[in-house]
C-alpha positions as CSV (number, residue, x, y, z in Angstrom):
1,M,94.2,64.2,102.9
2,K,93.3,67.0,100.5
3,T,89.6,66.0,100.7
4,L,89.8,65.8,104.5
5,W,91.2,69.3,104.9
6,V,88.8,70.9,102.5
7,S,85.8,69.2,104.2
8,L,87.2,70.3,107.6
9,L,87.5,73.9,106.4
10,L,84.0,73.9,105.0
11,F,82.6,72.5,108.3
12,I,84.3,75.2,110.3
13,F,83.0,77.9,107.9
14,V,79.5,76.6,108.3
15,A,79.8,76.4,112.0
16,D,81.4,79.9,112.4
17,V,80.7,82.0,109.4
18,S,80.8,85.4,111.2
19,A,84.2,86.4,109.8
20,Q,83.7,84.9,106.4
21,Q,80.5,86.4,104.9
22,D,82.6,89.0,103.3
23,P,86.2,88.3,102.4
24,A,88.3,88.6,105.6
25,Y,90.9,91.4,105.7
26,A,93.1,92.7,108.5
27,Q,94.5,95.9,106.8
28,Y,91.3,97.9,106.6
29,P,92.5,100.3,109.3
30,N,95.1,101.4,106.6
31,N,92.6,101.1,103.8
32,P,88.9,101.6,104.9
33,F,87.8,101.5,101.3
34,L,87.8,97.7,101.7
35,I,84.7,97.8,103.9
36,N,83.0,101.1,103.3
37,P,82.2,102.8,99.9
38,A,81.9,106.2,101.7
39,Y,85.7,106.2,101.9
40,T,85.9,106.6,98.1
41,G,88.0,109.7,97.5
42,L,87.9,110.7,101.2
43,N,91.7,111.3,101.5
44,N,91.6,113.7,98.5
45,R,94.2,111.7,96.4
46,F,94.4,108.9,93.8
47,N,94.8,105.5,95.4
48,A,95.4,102.0,94.0
49,N,96.1,98.8,96.0
50,L,96.8,95.2,95.4
51,Q,96.1,92.8,98.3
52,Y,96.5,89.1,98.9
53,R,95.5,87.1,101.9
54,S,96.4,83.5,102.6
55,Q,94.5,82.2,105.6
56,W,95.7,79.0,107.3
57,S,98.4,78.9,104.7
58,S,99.7,75.4,105.1
59,V,96.3,73.7,104.7
60,Q,95.3,72.4,101.3
61,G,92.1,74.2,100.2
62,H,92.7,77.1,102.6
63,P,90.9,80.4,102.1
64,E,92.7,82.8,99.6
65,T,91.6,86.3,98.8
66,F,92.9,88.5,95.9
67,N,91.8,92.1,95.7
68,F,92.5,95.1,93.5
69,N,91.0,98.4,94.6
70,S,91.3,102.0,93.4
71,H,89.6,105.3,94.1
72,V,90.1,109.0,93.5
73,S,88.6,112.3,94.5
74,I,87.2,114.6,91.7
75,V,85.2,117.8,91.3
76,N,87.4,119.8,93.7
77,N,87.4,116.9,96.2
78,K,83.6,116.9,96.6
79,V,83.0,113.6,94.8
80,G,84.9,110.3,94.8
81,V,84.7,107.4,92.4
82,G,86.3,104.0,92.7
83,F,86.5,100.4,91.5
84,M,87.1,97.0,93.2
85,A,87.8,93.5,91.9
86,T,87.8,90.6,94.3
87,Q,88.2,86.8,94.2
88,D,87.7,84.9,97.4
89,K,88.3,81.1,97.4
90,I,87.9,78.4,100.0
91,G,88.0,74.7,99.0
92,E,85.8,74.2,96.1
93,N,83.9,77.5,96.5
94,T,84.8,80.7,94.7
95,M,83.3,84.2,94.9
96,T,84.3,86.7,92.2
97,E,83.1,90.3,92.4
98,F,83.5,93.5,90.3
99,S,82.1,96.7,91.8
100,T,82.1,100.4,91.3
101,T,81.7,103.0,94.1
102,S,80.9,106.6,94.4
103,A,80.8,109.1,97.3
104,Y,79.8,112.6,98.0
105,K,81.6,114.6,100.7
106,I,80.2,117.5,102.8
107,K,82.5,119.8,104.8
108,L,80.9,120.3,108.2
109,K,83.4,122.8,109.8
110,M,87.1,123.3,109.9
111,D,88.7,120.0,108.9
112,K,85.6,117.8,109.6
113,Y,83.8,116.0,106.8
114,F,80.8,113.8,106.3
115,S,80.8,111.3,103.4
116,F,78.0,109.2,101.9
117,G,78.9,106.4,99.5
118,M,77.2,103.9,97.3
119,Q,78.5,100.6,95.8
120,F,77.2,98.7,92.8
121,G,78.5,95.4,91.7
122,L,78.2,91.9,90.1
123,M,78.9,88.9,92.2
124,R,79.5,85.4,90.9
125,F,79.4,82.3,93.1
126,T,80.7,78.9,91.8
127,S,81.6,75.5,93.3
128,N,83.6,72.6,92.0
129,N,82.7,69.5,93.8
130,S,85.2,67.4,91.9
131,L,87.7,68.5,94.6
132,L,85.7,66.5,97.2
133,N,84.9,62.9,97.8
134,L,81.2,63.0,98.4
135,Q,78.2,60.7,98.6
136,P,75.9,60.9,95.6
137,N,73.3,63.7,95.9
138,D,74.7,64.9,99.2
139,P,72.3,67.8,100.1
140,Y,75.0,69.7,102.1
141,F,77.3,70.1,99.1
142,S,75.3,71.3,96.1
143,Q,77.3,72.4,93.0
144,Y,76.2,75.8,91.8
145,N,77.1,78.6,89.4
146,V,75.1,81.7,90.1
147,S,75.6,85.5,89.3
148,H,73.9,88.2,91.3
149,V,73.7,92.0,91.2
150,N,74.3,93.7,94.5
151,I,74.3,97.2,95.9
152,G,75.8,98.7,99.1
153,T,76.0,101.9,101.1
154,G,78.0,103.5,103.8
155,I,78.6,106.7,105.7
156,M,81.7,108.2,107.3
157,F,82.8,111.1,109.5
158,K,86.4,112.2,109.2
159,S,88.8,114.8,110.8
160,D,92.6,114.9,111.3
161,R,91.9,113.1,114.7
162,Y,89.3,110.5,114.0
163,L,87.5,108.4,111.4
164,F,84.1,106.7,112.1
165,G,81.8,104.9,109.7
166,F,79.0,102.5,109.3
167,S,78.5,100.4,106.1
168,V,76.7,97.5,104.5
169,P,78.8,97.0,101.3
170,R,76.4,94.3,99.9
171,L,72.8,94.8,100.9
172,L,71.2,91.9,99.1
173,P,71.6,88.3,100.4
174,V,72.1,85.6,97.8
175,M,69.8,82.5,97.8
176,L,70.2,79.5,95.5
177,D,66.9,77.8,94.6
178,Q,67.4,74.1,94.2
179,G,63.8,73.4,93.4
180,Q,61.2,71.4,95.5
181,G,61.3,74.2,98.0
182,Q,64.9,73.8,98.9
183,K,67.0,77.0,99.1
184,I,70.7,77.5,100.1
185,L,71.9,80.8,101.6
186,V,75.0,81.4,99.4
187,Y,75.8,84.9,100.8
188,D,74.5,86.8,103.8
189,R,75.0,90.6,104.1
190,T,77.5,91.9,106.6
191,Y,77.2,95.2,108.6
192,Y,80.3,97.1,109.7
193,L,80.7,99.7,112.4
194,Y,84.3,101.0,112.5
195,G,86.1,103.7,114.4
196,S,89.7,105.0,114.8
197,Y,91.2,107.8,116.8
198,M,94.6,109.5,116.7
199,I,96.5,110.2,119.9
200,F,99.5,112.6,119.4
201,L,102.3,111.5,121.8
202,N,104.6,114.1,120.3
203,E,105.3,115.8,116.9
204,R,106.6,112.5,115.4
205,V,105.0,109.7,117.3
206,R,101.2,108.9,117.4
207,L,99.1,106.1,118.8
208,R,96.1,105.0,116.8
209,P,93.6,102.6,118.4
210,A,90.8,101.2,116.2
211,A,87.8,98.9,116.6
212,M,85.3,97.3,114.3
213,L,82.1,95.5,115.0
214,H,80.9,93.3,112.1
215,A,77.7,91.3,112.1
216,S,75.3,89.6,109.8
217,D,71.6,88.6,109.8
218,H,72.0,84.9,110.6
219,F,75.4,84.5,112.2
220,K,77.1,85.8,115.4
221,S,78.8,89.2,115.6
222,S,82.5,89.8,116.3
223,V,84.7,92.7,117.4
224,D,88.2,93.4,116.0
225,L,90.5,95.6,118.2
226,F,93.7,97.3,116.9
227,M,96.4,99.4,118.5
228,N,98.9,101.0,116.1
229,L,102.1,103.0,116.8
230,Q,102.8,105.4,114.0
231,I,106.1,107.3,113.4
232,E,105.3,110.4,111.4
233,D,103.3,109.4,108.3
234,F,105.7,106.8,107.0
235,Y,106.0,103.8,109.4
236,S,103.5,102.1,111.6
237,A,103.4,98.8,113.6
238,G,100.5,97.5,115.6
239,V,98.8,94.5,117.2
240,F,95.2,93.3,116.8
241,T,92.8,90.6,117.8
242,R,89.7,89.2,116.2
243,G,87.2,88.5,118.9
244,L,90.0,87.2,121.1
245,N,90.1,84.1,118.8
246,S,93.2,85.2,116.9
247,Y,96.0,87.7,117.3
248,G,98.2,89.4,114.8
249,L,100.9,91.9,113.9
250,I,100.2,94.6,111.3
251,L,103.0,96.6,109.6
252,Q,103.1,99.4,107.1
253,M,105.8,101.4,105.4
254,I,105.5,104.3,103.0
255,V,108.3,105.1,100.6
256,K,107.6,108.2,98.5
257,H,104.3,107.5,96.9
258,Y,104.3,103.7,97.5
259,R,102.8,101.8,100.4
260,F,103.8,98.3,101.6
261,G,101.8,96.4,104.2
262,Y,102.1,93.0,105.8
263,V,100.1,91.1,108.4
264,I,100.8,87.9,110.2
265,E,97.9,86.3,112.2
266,V,98.0,83.3,114.5
267,P,95.2,81.5,116.4
268,G,94.7,82.5,120.0
269,S,93.3,79.3,121.6
270,K,94.0,75.6,121.6
271,G,90.6,74.9,119.9
272,S,91.6,77.1,116.9
273,I,93.1,75.8,113.7
274,P,96.9,75.8,114.4
275,F,98.0,77.5,111.1
276,T,99.3,80.9,110.3
277,T,97.7,83.6,108.1
278,H,99.6,86.0,106.0
279,E,98.3,89.2,104.2
280,F,100.2,91.4,101.8
281,M,99.5,94.8,100.4
282,L,101.2,96.9,97.7
283,G,99.7,100.4,97.1
284,V,100.3,103.8,95.6
285,S,98.9,107.2,96.6
286,L,99.3,110.1,94.3
287,S,98.4,113.8,94.0
288,T,97.2,113.7,90.4
289,F,95.0,116.9,90.2
290,G,95.7,120.4,91.3
291,F,93.0,120.3,94.0
292,H,94.4,117.0,95.5
293,N,96.2,117.0,98.9
294,R,100.0,117.0,98.5
295,S,100.7,115.1,101.7
296,F,99.8,111.6,102.5
297,S,96.9,111.3,105.0
298,V,96.7,108.6,107.7
299,F,93.0,108.6,107.5
């Protein structure tokens, strides 16, 4: 049964890879650093987050993503530097990445800013076919262990009302040369176009819609839609959909300097895999330098 589920998962990922080129997250509206290096230091504080995502949780060999990310603004909030470590697993395939980020911020007018960011990292792709029951020399399941340097870039516009950005966190696709002219596309770059806007209903309650288009060179694009209700800066609850194929609930609570996030996601059609996805986040946001913002920023 284990081999059957792992094989099924791999087949689905090959057939519909649009959401799986990069690790899949649902909490990027609360932490855009996950998808755009231009967010590095953009909220003028020190930030660190631990995140874990368990997709299709009750299936053996299901996708699991572990992520640690941290970034801080320096040089009187003009520059940001950051670090991210990721492990993304599905079945017998594992992607591990360590990357550093940097960004430069320009004040346009009033509280409006433009940020340009770069990302540099090392990615390692491995497979362990001992988890599968395969025919000898099956060309569709080649075992590999390959490391690859990658770079990425992004831009962002920010104010107290909106946040918009475009990014390609990993610009270089990764190909595995098997010899005799045979190559496997191990990783294909993903493009992100993201935007969020704050609607003030009153002094305490705000509505924050968000949307993201993500696409890659060889696979179909998809649109994520979010709607968050926020009470002051401390509590938020919202709903979202990934291309109308799945639906979820996203929650966040801030206690002093600490941030707790949770997402539950379920399939939206009978043809989808009938298993639930969970995503957890634990974070901290601090004012560590004299030029840092004292209050927590939604964006």
